[in-house]
C-alpha positions in Angstrom: 0.0 0.1 0.1 1.2 3.5 -0.8 1.6 5.9 2.1 0.6 9.4 1.5 2.6 11.8 3.5 2.2 15.5 4.7 1.9 17.6 1.6 3.5 20.5 3.6 6.5 18.5 4.5 6.8 17.5 0.7 6.8 21.1 -0.3 9.4 21.9 2.2 11.7 19.1 1.1 11.2 20.2 -2.6 12.4 23.6 -1.7 15.3 22.3 0.2 16.6 20.4 -2.7 15.9 23.1 -5.2 18.2 25.4 -3.1 20.9 22.8 -3.7 20.5 23.0 -7.6 23.3 24.8 -9.4 21.7 26.5 -12.6 24.0 27.3 -15.6 24.8 30.9 -16.3 23.5 32.4 -19.6 27.0 32.0 -21.1 27.3 28.5 -20.2 23.9 27.7 -21.6 24.8 29.6 -24.9 28.1 28.0 -25.4 26.6 24.5 -24.6 23.6 25.3 -27.2 26.2 26.3 -29.8 28.3 23.3 -29.4 25.3 21.0 -29.7 24.1 22.6 -32.7 27.5 22.6 -34.2 28.2 19.0 -33.3 24.7 18.0 -34.8 25.4 19.9 -38.1 28.8 18.2 -38.4 27.4 14.8 -37.9 24.5 15.4 -40.3 27.0 16.5 -42.9 29.2 13.6 -42.4 26.3 11.3 -42.8 25.0 13.0 -45.9 28.4 12.7 -47.5 28.8 9.2 -46.6 25.2 8.4 -48.1 26.1 10.0 -51.4 29.5 8.1 -51.5 27.8 4.6 -50.8 24.8 5.3 -53.2 27.2 6.4 -56.0 29.3 3.2 -55.4 26.3 0.9 -55.3 24.9 2.6 -58.5 28.3 2.2 -60.2 28.5 -1.5 -59.2 25.1 -2.2 -60.2 25.3 -0.3 -63.5 22.2 1.9 -63.1 
């Protein structure tokens, strides 16, 4: 059986835990976002190039 506790105690504990959270600064968030976008673009470009090369090789082998 699930025990339901005191809602006020739960809220106090949540607030205490939220005080422990270290939030990133605006600069950290911006740099991280740029890094993610850059790496995603690099990966996408790599896979597009590999796809074109493989497609070209397969078409050349098959003779289409």
